[in-house]
C-alpha positions, 0 to 999 in steps of 0.5 A: 558304339560300345564306347558310348555306353562305357561308364563316365569316370568323373575323376577323369574330368578333373585336373590331376592336382584336384585328386591328391586328397580323395577326402577333401571337398571340391571347390566351386571352380572345380564344380563349374569346370566339372559341369562344363566338361560334362556338358561337352561330353554329352554333346559329343555323345549325342553327335556320335549317336546321331552319326551312328543312326545315320550310317545304319539307317537301312539296317534299322529300316529292315528291323522295323519292317520285320517287326511289323510283319511279325505283328501282322502274322500274330493277328492272323493266328489270333483270328484263326484260333478265335474261329476254331473256338467258335466252331467248337462252341457250335458243335461239342465234338469233345463230348462225343469223344468222351462218350466213346472213350467211356463206352470203350472202358465199360465194355472192356470192364464187362469183358474182364468180368465175364472172363473172371466169371467164366474162370470162376464157373470153371473153378466152381465146376471143378470143386463140385466135381471134386466134392462128388468124387470125394462122396463117391470115394466115401461110398466105395470105401476109399477113405484115404482118397476121400480124406485127402480130397477133403483136406485139399478142398478145405484149403481151396474153399478157405474153410477157416476164413471168412470174406463178405465179398466172396461169391455166394456159391462159395458158401454153398460149396462150403456147406457141401464140404461140411456135410461131406466132412460130417459124413466121413467123420460119422463113417470113420467113427462108426468103423472105429467103434467096430474096430475097438470093442469091450466085451462085458461078458468076457471082460476083455478088449478086442481090436479088429484089423479087418472091418466090414460096415454097410456092404463095405468089406475088407477095410483096414483098421490102419486105413481108418486111422490114417484117414482120421489123421488126414481130416484132423479128427484122429483125436475125436475118433480116439476120444471114444476109445479113450473113454472106453478104456478108462471106464472099463479097463483102467478104473476097475484095475486101479480102484480094484475090489479085488486084484486084477491083471491083464492077459494079451492075445495076438491074432492075425486079424485081431488082438485081445486084452483080457482082464482076469482076477488075480487071487494070489496077489495081495489086495494092496499094491504095496510099493506100486510094482504090480500096479505100474506093471499092469498099467504098462502092459495095458499101454503097450497093448495100446501102442501095438494094437491100436496105435500100431506103433506110430508115435504121433498116434500114441501121443494123441492117445496119451493126451486123451488118457494120461491126465485121467490115468495119472489123477487116478493113480495119485488119488487111489494109490499114491495119496493113500500110501503117503505115510501118516508117521514121519518115521515111515517116510524113508520107506516111501523111497521105493515107491518114488523109484518105481514111479520114476521108472514107470514114467520113463517107460511111458516116455519110451513108448511116446505115451507122454512127453519126455520134457515136462510131464512128470506129474507122478514123480513130482507128487511122489518126490514131494511126499514130505509135503503130502505127508505134512498136508495129510497130517495137517488135514487130519489134525484140523479135522480132529480139532474141529470135531473136538470143538463141535462135539464138546458140550462144555459141561461142568463136571459134577464135582464143581456143582453146588453138591459136588466135592469142590463146592464142599472144599474137598482139596483132594478132589481139586488136586485130582480132577482131570479138568484142572490145569496149571497156569504157567505164569500165574502159579494158579490152577483153574478148571477148563473144558475137555475141548481146551485140554485135549486141543492143547494136548494135540498142539503139544504133540504137533509141536513135538513133531515140528522138532523132529521133522525136516524143514518143509514138514516142520513149517507145515506142522507149525502152521497147523498148530497155529491154525488149530489154535485159531480154530478155537477162537473161530468155532467156540464163541460162535457155537456158544453165542447164546450162552455168552449172552446170559449168566451161566457157568459155560461162559465162565468155563470159556473164560478159563479156556481162553486164559489157559490157552494164552498161558500155554501159548506164551510157554511154547517159545520156552518149551520148543523153540530151541528144538525147532529146525534152525531154518524156521526158528526166526519164523515160528512165532506164537506170541502174537496169539497169546494177547488175542486169547487174553483179550477174549478171556477178559471180554467174556468176563467183562460181558458177564460182569456187565450182564450181572450189573444190568440185572441187578440194576433192573432189580433195584429199579423195582424198589422205586428209589426206596421211597415211602417204605413206611407204607406196606405196599412200598415196603414189600416192593422194596423188600422184593427188590432186595431179595432179587438182588440177593438172589442174583448175587448168590447165583453168581457166587455159586457160578463164579467161586468154584470156577474162576481164579481166586484173584479173578473171582474177588476182583469181579465180585467186588466190582459187582457188589460195589455197583449194588451197594453204591446204587442203594446208598445213593438212592437212599441218600437222594430221598428228600423227606424220610419219616421216622417210621420210614427210617426204621424200614430202610434200616431193616432193608439194609440189614436184610440185604447184608445179613443174606449176603454174609456168606458171600462177603465171607468168601471175600474175607482174608480167612476164606479158603480161596483167598489165603494166598492174597494179602489180608484185606477186609471186605470193606477195603475191597468194596468201599461202598460196603462201609458206607452202606453199613454206616448209612444203616447206623445213621438211620436211627442215630441222633442229630448230634451224634451224626454231627460228631461223626462228621466232625471226627471224620468218621463219615468222611472215611466211609465215603460220605460227602458234606452235601450228602450229610447235609441233605440226609439231615434235612430229610430226616430231621425237621427244621429247628435251631438245633438242626441249623446249629448242627448244619453250621458245624458240619459246614464249618468243620475244619478238615 
């Protein structure tokens, strides 16, 4: 039968010659032959299949019968399953089974919870019994047992933990524990107070080793300390003892009114530390030997009598007391013996050695940490820094007081009645308030504050040259800070004086100029002697421009105030209109008198104080503003009567006559200007020539005015063609002559 299902190879059905070329197509005869052979092959296969079926008929009959039985059994099983499903649908037994299983689980959980609750109740009962035993031990004086029980209960009750799911009874037990803890803390602290006492009458500290409190006798002091350590309140218990020692023993000993010393007495049941006066010892500690030995004796007493030679207790007591003791030693001893003179710094080496030895002894007693607690040694070894800081504080305090206390008053000789005003050269040279300006070759008056400040700074810079690097750097910063203090303090202090015209403002201007000159000289005077390490960093030149600008700002403020006051005075003349009327003339005259008064006032203030060059420049600026304003107001008049010209001329003459002394101070022959090039007041004040020429023009004929323009005389005095034309139109009535003169002025060839 397997042969029937073998693959039919077409090549086997063709003749051999047809297979010579597999790629050549088959011819029509070949295809017909192939079809015939395939049909023959098919008939053979059918015949073979039919023969096979006939020969195996019984086998196939049994197979078909077996398949029929399997189908029948499958149908029966399906009917049985359907019946079971119908049965289950009518009676839901699965639900009943599920309910029974759930009930069993609930009962099992309840049983588990009851077992846990039973265990919890047992635990709670045990904890409660333990708490009761702790209370009983506390009442009977068995502090070690009570402390150990509290420590174990703290772990069992998880005192330091919080859980919202824990039973409420735990909260109650914790509350009981807290009450018990507070009770034992109170009792132990009370025993501690009884054990360590300070007797003010006998001036002594007494430590008792056998204690009795509230019918509890023979409690050992060591037992109290051990119980405190177990319940972690040793630091709290020793804190009161530490406060007691600091207040009544250490502080009086260090901040002594008279020398004190300690006397230790040891007994079987107590120890006593007496504080006794030592009149044979000097009041000062000198190199610290007496101070350190006394404190060391006190610390040894604590180590033996209170901490009972136990290192952990000693360390605890040290943490409570050493920061305060060391601070007292620094503030009351070390900082006070820091030298104030650089030459005495080597003598401080003894104190450094004593301090190191003192700290080493404390470390041996386990009073302070042996690693990094060297605060006293660090302070002593940095004595140069402390010396510099102390010196800096002293210098800045002195500078501040100097600036605040100085009243910046003007010496009597610089007032109008003084010798300076009367040109007494000897007084000028000998005055203690006059200083030389290094880079200007001039002298000026400065305040006492500025001169003393500069003396203080020079002394500080000399110390810089003689000091070590760290001290020199601190002194350098001190010198800068002292200079800047002047800039910060004085302008604020004299703010009211700076906002008005007075001598104090001029004196402040001189101070700033003097300070800027001195600052510029620092580099030439001290830089080469500075320690090499700070030469590149020590700079003062940046401060000089600040004071130069401040001096210029103060002077310009004074000039502007003067010009503003003069402007207001001139405004009172109402433009010099209608001066032929008596009332208007008097008003204009009063304005001129006000102008003269203001100018004379600033002449009196400025000339004795300002540098000659500064005085001339400032005064010329002020006079230029006055003369130009008056000339402009007169030239702006559009109609001037004949009588009015005479009155205007009179006013100008009055002003110039009253200012003659002031103008003379600006002339080349003036004493204050002898060192400067010979320049007339007209050269310094262009409008002075103009106002004088204007006074002449007021009564000059028309032709003369025209000639003066044509020969450039008016032009040289600062007149413009428009001003001349308007002036002629204001004075002279319209006429052929005026027209001719105006034409000549307009067509003048310059």
